[in-house]
C-alpha positions in Angstrom: 0.0 0.0 0.0 3.0 2.3 -0.3 2.3 5.7 -1.9 4.6 8.0 -3.8 5.8 11.0 -1.8 3.7 13.5 -3.8 0.6 11.5 -2.9 1.1 11.7 0.9 -0.4 14.2 3.4 0.8 14.3 7.0 -1.7 16.1 9.2 -1.7 17.0 12.9 -5.0 17.6 14.7 -4.6 20.4 17.3 -7.0 22.3 19.5 -8.2 22.9 23.0 -9.5 20.0 25.0 -13.1 19.0 24.2 -13.1 20.7 20.7 -13.8 17.3 19.1 -10.4 16.3 17.6 -10.7 12.6 18.4 -14.3 12.5 17.1 -13.2 14.2 13.9 -10.4 11.6 13.5 -13.0 8.9 14.0 -15.3 10.5 11.4 -12.5 10.7 8.9 -11.5 7.0 9.4 -15.1 5.9 9.1 -15.8 8.0 6.0 -12.7 6.5 4.3 -13.8 2.9 5.2 -10.9 2.3 7.6 -13.3 1.4 10.4 -16.9 -0.1 10.1 -18.4 2.0 13.0 -17.8 5.4 14.4 -16.8 5.0 18.1 -17.6 7.6 20.7 -15.3 9.1 23.3 -17.9 8.6 26.1 -18.2 4.9 25.2 -14.4 4.4 25.2 -14.4 2.9 21.7 -12.5 5.4 19.5 -9.4 4.5 17.5 -7.4 7.3 19.1 -8.2 7.0 22.8 -7.4 3.3 23.3 -5.3 3.1 26.5 -7.0 2.1 29.7 -6.5 5.5 31.2 -7.9 7.4 28.2 -11.0 5.2 28.2 -11.5 5.6 31.9 -10.8 9.4 32.0 -12.5 10.1 28.6 -9.7 12.4 27.5 -6.8 12.1 25.1 -3.5 11.6 27.0 -1.2 10.4 24.1 -0.9 11.4 20.5 -2.4 8.7 18.3 -1.4 7.8 14.8 -3.7 6.6 12.1 -4.0 6.7 8.3 -6.6 6.5 5.5 -6.8 6.6 1.7 -8.8 9.3 0.0 -8.9 10.1 -3.7 -5.7 8.0 -4.3 -3.9 9.9 -1.6 -2.5 8.6 1.7 -3.4 10.8 4.7 -1.5 10.2 7.9 -3.3 11.8 10.9 -1.9 12.4 14.3 -4.6 13.2 16.9 -3.1 15.2 19.8 -4.2 15.8 23.3 -5.7 19.2 24.2 -4.5 19.4 27.8 -1.4 21.4 28.6 -0.2 18.5 30.7 0.5 16.5 27.5 2.0 19.3 25.3 5.1 17.2 24.6 3.0 15.2 22.2 2.1 18.4 20.4 5.8 19.3 20.0 6.6 16.0 18.4 3.7 16.2 16.0 4.7 19.7 14.8 8.1 18.3 13.9 7.0 15.4 11.7 3.8 16.6 10.0 3.6 18.9 7.0 0.4 20.8 8.0 -2.0 21.2 10.9 -5.8 21.2 11.3 -6.9 23.3 14.2 -10.3 22.2 15.5 -12.3 25.0 17.1 -15.5 24.6 19.1 -18.3 26.6 17.5 -19.6 27.6 20.9 -16.4 28.5 22.7 -14.3 30.0 19.8 -10.6 30.2 20.2 -9.5 28.9 23.6 -6.2 29.2 25.5 -4.5 25.9 24.3 -5.5 26.6 20.7 -3.9 30.0 20.9 -0.7 28.7 22.6 -0.2 25.9 20.1 -1.0 28.2 17.1 1.8 30.6 18.2 4.3 27.8 18.2 3.2 26.1 15.0 4.8 27.3 11.8 3.1 24.7 9.5 0.5 25.5 6.9 -2.8 25.5 8.8 -6.5 24.8 8.2 -9.3 25.6 10.7 -12.3 23.2 11.2 -15.1 24.9 13.1 -16.7 21.9 14.8 -19.9 21.2 16.8 -22.2 23.3 14.7 -25.2 21.4 16.2 -24.7 22.9 19.6 -27.3 25.3 21.0 -25.0 28.3 21.1 -23.0 27.5 18.0 -22.3 30.7 16.0 -20.2 30.5 12.8 -19.9 34.2 12.2 -19.0 34.9 15.8 -16.4 32.1 15.7 -14.9 33.4 12.5 -14.7 36.9 13.9 -13.1 35.5 17.1 -10.4 33.8 14.9 -9.6 37.1 13.2 -9.5 38.9 16.5 -7.1 36.5 18.1 -4.8 36.2 15.0 -4.8 39.6 13.5 -1.9 38.9 11.2 -3.6 35.9 9.6 -5.9 36.0 6.5 -8.8 33.5 7.1 -10.6 32.4 4.0 -13.8 30.3 4.4 -14.0 27.4 1.9 -17.3 26.1 3.4 -20.1 27.8 5.4 -22.9 26.2 7.4 -26.5 25.7 6.4 -28.3 26.5 9.7 -26.9 26.2 13.2 -27.8 24.5 16.5 -30.6 22.0 16.1 -31.3 23.5 12.6 -27.8 22.7 11.3 -28.4 20.7 8.1 -25.1 20.7 6.1 -22.6 22.9 4.5 -22.0 25.0 1.4 -18.9 24.2 -0.7 -17.8 27.6 -1.8 -15.6 26.5 -4.7 -18.4 24.4 -6.2 -21.2 26.8 -5.0 -23.2 23.8 -3.9 -25.1 22.7 -0.8 -23.9 19.4 0.6 -26.0 17.3 2.9 -24.6 14.2 4.6 -26.0 10.8 3.6 -25.1 7.3 4.4 -24.0 8.3 7.9 -21.8 11.1 6.4 -19.8 8.8 4.0 -21.4 10.5 1.0 -23.0 13.8 0.3 -26.1 14.9 -1.5 -25.4 17.9 -3.7 -28.1 20.5 -4.2 -28.6 24.2 -5.1 -27.7 26.5 -2.2 -30.8 27.4 -0.3 -31.9 31.1 -0.2 -31.5 31.0 3.6 -27.7 31.1 3.3 -26.6 34.7 3.5 -23.5 36.2 2.0 -22.7 33.5 -0.4 -21.4 35.8 -3.2 -19.3 37.8 -0.8 -17.6 34.7 0.6 -17.0 33.4 -3.0 -15.6 36.7 -4.1 -13.2 36.9 -1.1 -12.0 33.3 -1.8 -11.4 33.9 -5.6 -9.5 37.2 -5.0 -7.2 35.4 -2.7 -6.6 32.6 -5.2 -5.8 34.9 -8.1 -3.2 36.9 -6.1 -0.8 33.9 -6.3 -0.6 34.0 -10.1 -0.3 36.9 -12.5 -2.1 35.1 -15.3 -5.1 34.2 -13.1 -5.2 37.8 -11.8 -5.3 39.2 -15.3 -8.0 36.7 -16.4 -10.1 37.5 -13.3 -9.9 41.3 -13.6 -10.7 41.0 -17.3 -14.0 39.6 -16.3 -13.3 36.0 -17.4 -14.7 33.2 -15.3 -12.2 31.0 -13.6 -12.4 27.2 -13.6 -12.6 25.3 -10.4 -9.2 23.8 -11.1 -7.7 27.3 -11.4 -9.2 28.4 -8.1 -7.9 25.2 -6.4 -4.4 25.8 -7.8 -4.4 29.4 -6.6 -5.7 28.5 -3.2 -3.1 25.7 -2.7 -0.3 28.1 -3.5 -1.6 30.6 -0.9 -2.2 27.9 1.7 1.2 26.1 1.3 3.1 29.4 1.6 1.1 30.4 4.7 -0.5 33.4 3.0 -4.0 32.3 4.0 -5.6 29.8 6.4 -8.7 28.1 5.0 -11.8 27.7 7.2 -14.1 24.7 7.0 -17.2 23.9 9.1 -19.0 20.8 10.2 -20.1 18.6 13.0 -17.9 15.5 13.6 -20.3 13.7 15.9 -22.8 13.3 13.1 -20.1 13.2 10.4 -21.1 16.3 8.6 -18.4 18.2 6.7 -15.9 15.4 6.8 -16.0 14.7 3.1 -15.3 18.3 2.4 -12.4 18.3 4.9 -10.8 15.3 3.4 -11.2 16.8 -0.1 -9.5 20.0 1.2 -6.6 18.0 2.7 -6.0 16.3 -0.6 -6.5 19.4 -2.8 -4.8 22.1 -0.8 -2.5 20.9 2.0 1.2 20.2 1.2 2.8 16.9 0.5 6.2 16.1 1.9 7.6 17.3 -1.5 6.2 20.8 -0.8 7.7 20.9 2.7 11.1 22.3 3.7 14.2 20.1 3.7 16.0 19.5 7.0 19.6 20.2 7.7 21.4 17.3 9.4 24.9 16.6 10.5 27.0 13.9 8.8 29.8 11.7 10.4 32.3 14.5 9.7 30.3 17.0 11.6 29.4 18.8 8.4 25.9 20.1 7.6 24.0 18.2 5.0 20.6 18.9 3.4 18.1 16.0 3.9 15.5 16.3 1.1 12.1 14.5 1.1 13.1 12.1 -1.8 12.8 8.3 -2.1 15.7 7.9 -4.4 18.3 8.9 -1.8 19.9 7.0 1.2 17.6 6.2 4.0 17.1 8.5 7.0 14.3 7.9 9.5 13.5 10.2 12.5 12.0 8.6 15.6 9.4 11.0 17.1 7.6 8.8 19.6 8.3 5.7 21.7 5.9 3.4 23.5 6.4 0.2 25.5 3.8 -2.5 24.8 3.4 -5.7 26.9 3.1 -7.8 23.7 5.1 -5.9 21.1 7.8 -4.5 23.4 9.3 -1.2 22.5 7.6 0.4 19.5 9.6 3.2 17.7 7.4 5.5 15.5 9.2 7.3 12.8 8.9 9.5 9.7 10.8 8.6 6.6 12.8 11.8 6.0 14.4 10.4 2.9 14.9 7.1 1.0 12.7 4.1 0.7 12.6 1.8 3.8 11.8 -1.9 3.7 11.3 -4.6 6.2 14.3 -6.7 7.4 16.8 -3.9 6.8 19.9 -3.0 8.8 20.1 0.6 9.8 22.5 2.7 11.9 21.3 4.5 15.0 23.6 7.5 14.3 23.0 9.0 17.8 24.9 6.1 19.4 26.7 4.6 16.4 24.8 1.2 16.9 23.6 -0.9 14.1 20.0 -2.2 14.4 18.5 -5.1 12.5 15.0 -3.8 11.8 12.5 -6.6 11.3 8.8 -6.2 10.4 7.7 -2.8 9.1 4.4 -1.4 10.2 1.8 1.2 9.4 -0.2 2.3 12.5 -3.9 2.8 13.2 -4.4 3.6 16.9 -3.2 0.5 18.8 -3.1 -1.7 15.7 0.1 -2.4 13.8 -0.4 -3.4 10.1 2.5 -5.0 8.3 3.7 -3.5 5.1 6.6 -4.3 2.7 8.0 -0.8 2.2 7.4 2.9 2.8 8.5 5.9 0.7 10.0 9.2 1.8 7.5 11.3 3.7 5.5 8.4 5.1 5.0 7.5 8.8 5.5 4.0 10.2 6.9 1.9 13.1 9.5 -0.7 14.0 9.4 -2.9 17.1 12.1 -4.1 19.5 14.9 -1.8 18.6 16.9 -1.8 21.9 19.1 1.2 21.4 16.5 3.5 19.7 14.7 6.2 21.6 12.7 9.3 20.8 14.8 11.9 18.9 17.1 9.3 17.4 18.0 9.0 13.7 18.1 5.7 11.9 20.1 5.9 8.6 22.0 4.0 5.9 25.3 3.0 7.5 27.0 4.2 4.3 25.4 7.6 4.4 25.5 8.7 8.0 23.4 11.6 9.2 21.9 12.9 12.4 18.7 14.9 12.2 18.0 17.8 14.6 16.1 16.8 17.7 12.7 18.0 18.8 13.0 20.7 21.4 10.5 19.6 24.1 9.1 22.1 26.6 10.7 22.3 30.0 8.8 20.7 32.9 6.8 23.1 35.1 5.8 20.9 38.0 8.0 18.8 40.3 7.7 16.5 43.2 10.2 14.7 45.4 9.4 11.0 45.4 10.1 8.0 47.6 8.6 4.6 48.2 7.7 2.7 51.4 10.9 0.6 51.3 14.2 0.4 49.4 13.2 -2.5 47.2 10.0 -0.7 46.0 12.0 2.5 45.5 14.5 0.8 43.2 11.7 -0.8 41.2 9.8 2.4 41.1 12.8 4.4 39.8 13.3 1.9 37.0 9.6 2.1 36.0 9.8 5.9 36.1 12.8 5.9 33.8 10.8 3.7 31.4 8.0 6.2 31.6 10.4 9.0 30.7 11.3 7.0 27.5 7.7 7.2 26.4 7.2 10.8 27.4 10.2 13.1 27.0 8.5 15.9 29.0 8.5 13.6 32.1 11.8 13.6 34.0 13.2 11.5 36.8 16.5 12.6 38.3 18.5 12.5 41.5 19.3 16.0 42.8 22.7 15.8 44.4 22.3 19.2 46.0 19.1 18.3 47.9 19.7 14.5 48.0 16.2 13.7 46.6 14.8 11.8 43.7 12.7 14.3 41.9 10.1 13.8 39.2 9.1 16.6 36.9 6.5 17.1 34.2 4.1 19.5 32.5 1.4 19.3 35.2 -0.2 17.6 38.2 -2.4 15.4 35.9 0.5 14.1 33.9 2.4 13.0 37.0 -0.7 11.6 38.7 -1.5 9.4 35.7 2.0 8.0 35.4 2.1 7.1 39.1 -1.5 5.7 38.9 -0.4 3.4 36.1 2.7 2.2 38.1 0.5 1.5 41.1 -2.2 -0.4 39.2 0.3 -2.6 37.3 3.1 -3.1 39.9 1.4 -2.5 43.2 3.9 0.2 44.2 2.7 3.2 46.1 4.6 6.5 45.6 5.2 8.9 48.4 5.3 12.5 47.2 6.4 15.7 48.8 7.4 19.2 47.7 11.0 19.1 46.5 13.6 21.0 48.5 14.6 24.2 46.8 18.3 24.2 45.6 19.4 27.4 47.4 23.0 28.4 47.1 25.5 30.5 49.0 28.1 33.0 47.9 30.0 36.0 49.4 29.9 39.7 49.0 33.5 40.8 49.8 37.1 39.7 50.0 38.5 37.9 53.1 41.7 36.2 54.2 42.0 33.3 56.6 44.4 30.7 57.8 44.0 27.3 59.3 46.4 24.8 60.8 45.4 21.2 60.9 47.5 19.4 63.5 46.9 16.0 65.1 49.2 13.7 67.0 48.2 10.3 68.3 51.4 8.2 68.3 53.4 7.4 65.2 53.0 9.7 62.2 50.8 12.6 63.0 48.9 15.0 60.7 50.0 18.5 59.9 49.2 21.1 57.3 48.8 24.9 57.4 47.3 27.1 54.7 46.7 30.8 54.3 44.1 31.8 51.6 42.4 34.8 50.1 38.8 34.5 48.7 36.8 37.0 46.7 33.4 37.1 44.9 33.3 36.3 41.2 30.8 37.4 38.5 27.6 35.4 38.5 28.0 32.2 36.7 31.8 31.9 37.0 31.3 29.3 39.8 34.9 28.8 40.9 38.5 30.0 40.2 41.7 28.8 41.8 45.0 30.6 41.9 48.3 29.2 43.3 50.3 32.0 44.9 52.8 29.8 46.8 56.4 30.9 46.4 59.6 29.5 47.9 58.3 26.0 48.2 56.6 26.5 51.6 54.0 23.9 50.4 55.2 21.0 48.2 53.6 20.6 44.7 52.4 17.2 45.7 50.0 18.7 48.3 48.3 21.2 45.9 45.7 18.6 44.7 44.8 18.0 48.3 44.3 21.8 48.8 41.9 22.0 45.8 40.0 19.0 47.0 39.5 20.7 50.3 38.2 23.9 48.6 35.7 21.8 46.6 34.5 19.9 49.7 33.9 23.2 51.5 31.9 24.5 48.5 29.6 21.6 48.8 28.6 22.6 52.3 28.2 26.3 52.8 28.5 28.0 56.2 25.0 29.5 56.3 22.9 26.3 55.9 25.0 23.8 54.1 24.0 24.8 50.5 26.3 24.6 47.6 28.7 27.6 47.3 29.1 29.4 44.0 31.0 32.2 42.3 34.1 32.4 44.6 37.7 32.8 43.7 40.4 31.2 45.9 44.1 32.0 46.1 46.5 29.9 48.1 49.0 32.5 49.4 51.0 30.8 52.1 51.4 27.8 54.3 53.6 25.4 56.2 54.3 21.7 56.1 56.0 19.2 58.4 58.8 16.9 57.1 57.2 13.8 58.6 53.5 14.5 59.5 52.3 16.3 56.4 50.2 14.5 53.8 47.7 15.3 51.0 44.9 14.5 53.5 46.2 17.0 56.1 46.3 19.8 53.5 42.8 18.9 52.2 41.4 19.3 55.8 43.3 22.5 56.4 42.2 24.0 53.1 38.5 23.0 53.7 38.5 24.6 57.2 40.4 27.7 56.0 37.8 28.2 53.2 35.0 28.0 55.7 36.6 30.5 58.1 37.3 32.9 55.2 33.7 32.6 54.0 32.3 33.5 57.4 34.3 36.7 57.2 33.3 37.5 53.7 29.7 38.5 54.3 28.1 35.2 53.1 24.7 35.6 51.5 21.9 33.2 50.5 20.9 32.8 46.8 17.5 31.6 45.6 16.5 30.3 42.1 14.3 32.7 40.2 12.1 31.5 37.4 10.7 33.2 34.3 7.0 32.7 34.3 4.6 33.1 31.3 0.9 33.0 32.2 -1.9 32.7 29.7 -5.3 33.8 31.0 -8.6 35.3 29.9 -8.7 39.0 30.4 -11.3 38.8 33.2 -8.7 37.0 35.4 -5.8 39.4 34.9 -6.3 41.4 38.1 -6.5 38.3 40.3 -3.4 36.7 38.6 -1.4 39.9 39.1 -2.4 40.2 42.7 -1.4 36.6 43.3 2.0 37.1 41.7 2.6 40.1 43.9 1.9 38.0 47.0 4.5 35.5 45.6 7.2 38.1 45.5 6.9 38.2 41.7 8.2 41.0 39.5 6.0 41.5 36.5 8.0 42.1 33.3 5.0 42.9 31.1 1.8 42.0 29.4 0.8 41.2 25.9 -2.7 41.0 24.5 -3.3 38.0 22.3 -6.9 38.6 21.2 -9.1 37.8 24.2 -6.2 36.1 26.0 -3.5 37.9 28.0 0.1 36.8 28.3 1.7 37.9 31.6 5.4 37.5 32.0 7.1 37.7 35.4 10.1 36.7 37.5 9.1 34.6 40.5 11.1 32.7 43.1 11.0 29.0 42.5 9.8 28.4 46.1 6.6 30.4 45.4 5.8 28.3 42.3 5.8 24.8 43.8 2.0 24.7 43.8 1.4 27.2 41.0 -0.4 24.8 38.7 -3.0 24.3 41.5 -3.2 28.0 42.4 -3.7 29.1 38.8 -6.4 26.5 38.2 -8.2 27.8 41.3 -7.9 31.5 40.2 -9.0 30.9 36.6 -11.6 28.1 37.1 -9.2 25.8 35.3 -8.8 27.9 32.1 -5.4 29.4 32.7 -2.1 27.8 31.8 1.6 28.7 32.2 5.1 27.9 31.2 8.2 28.3 33.3 12.0 28.2 32.8 15.0 29.0 35.0 16.2 32.6 34.9 18.9 33.2 37.5 19.9 33.1 41.1 19.3 36.2 43.2 20.4 37.1 46.8 17.9 37.2 49.7 18.6 38.7 53.1 16.8 39.7 56.2 14.0 37.7 57.9 13.2 35.7 54.8 16.8 34.4 54.5 16.9 33.8 58.3 13.7 31.8 58.2 15.0 29.6 55.3 18.3 29.0 57.1 16.6 28.1 60.4 14.1 25.8 58.7 16.9 24.1 56.7 19.0 23.5 59.8 16.0 22.2 61.7 15.0 19.7 58.9 18.6 18.5 58.6 18.9 18.0 62.4 15.6 16.0 62.4 16.9 13.9 59.5 20.1 12.9 61.2 
């Protein structure tokens, strides 16, 4: 069933939760005879939402891959979750598709996640206004809302509704100027004259044609000379405008009753780009030289792995896009990220959870291999004779973290192993040991994501996780220069211990961390003891004098010292140097540093005042606001300590509609009562833990 590259379309479904993406995918598969019945999300029987958790929660948690054939064209569809907790799936889909369908709820209009995803998506786009049967569905209002939120975008309707709410009957195809009513459960359409009740038909048609002719001088000349354009000429002009991003077509329908699906599939085939129309990637070859990777089947193979799952029957499944070449089953490829050859066995196309064997896939297609041990998300598989590494997906940084333990050591070891496997499947989920705070910390995009991962581990492995707020990795530094000396002397029979050092310390620029200078002259300390001195300084920097936090941005100069011909050793000088460092630090006005995060908050305008007030209470410094249509983007710098529960706080303030992104900005000093309280609490906790 392999298709030539020019006859492939790779489409991502994006949109806010509950906009109807999964149902639209179901309708498309049903219309193209890939499935015999349309499943419903509420019944847990859709192709996309097939995992136990998705069925139970009635939401999309993972991106789901499927395909269909329409008008001799292969359409690969990736249905993506609408919750911000699972935004990593969205990032991967943007990378390996050639265009995007944004599904918008006809009642709600543009919602926050739609807006956020749109801003990050540089693919050619199509909008499908869904749920036209709803009581408050309003096509004109929804179209105006799109224009308000994306002022730099030209939206061009290609279909408009016939009726709305309970009176929604079908659509008008503007290119054909025909009414289309669904028949045979939406698999076919009945074409009729456009009813008189449809208002503005000629205006919509004129707008569409004028956009189409702008792409071609000959078409423009013909149009303004008053000659009638053929449908083929209109389609050609529209495709140029869509592929280049000059316009975004708007279609309308109702996926739950499978209305408008035929027109949508026709639009994907006629207007959306094939892999041949998409930009080439720039990779790196085995000589660290840049190479252009074109979407062509007659070149050496290069596959990009964009998703990994672990199945109890099939094992590890690696989902990939063929970036160039023609891939066959039973082929040996090189994982160029690790320089490991993999024998790839059976080759699959994917429909939800089903793997369907195929013999080969051409450039631009999407498929899967199983049981490739070395292969993970973001890896490149290529011809060993034409090595290339493709650029990796840049996944968003986690915004929610928890320290994690288990009731006993055995369970904890098993749990850590299971969490590491979970991170293979979801690159936005992280498990790491924080050496500064001595905690295992899990991080993700939200409370729901982490809850579902732990729920899955508990159900399948009977291991209960114990969560707590992670300790904040405060640090310590100094504000002025100081000098100190220390003599380490110990005698207990036989060889004793002796080492004396004199040091200077001074503050460095932020981010310089550590600088060592050796100022010893005249051999007062032998060269063989210098490594011991540096080890002592490093040990001291791991345990600051204020509260035992890591010390940063300090310069140290060894300026004098004394050794004993018998009792001196590297260990003696390590101890002397460590204690001299601590003494000098006490004299150098030590100060506590706390991590500051850059916060981006997306909220409806009516919540802005409450959000700003909350940020002020969290010691936040607002950097600015930006209006994104009816959504406000607020940027602020906020201490990490204040954001531990921000996902919960923001949900409460905005009734669950707000979302945010966060990344590390810098360390800043804190003094006074706030610093005193942190130091006292840290010392108390450490004393209780000993």
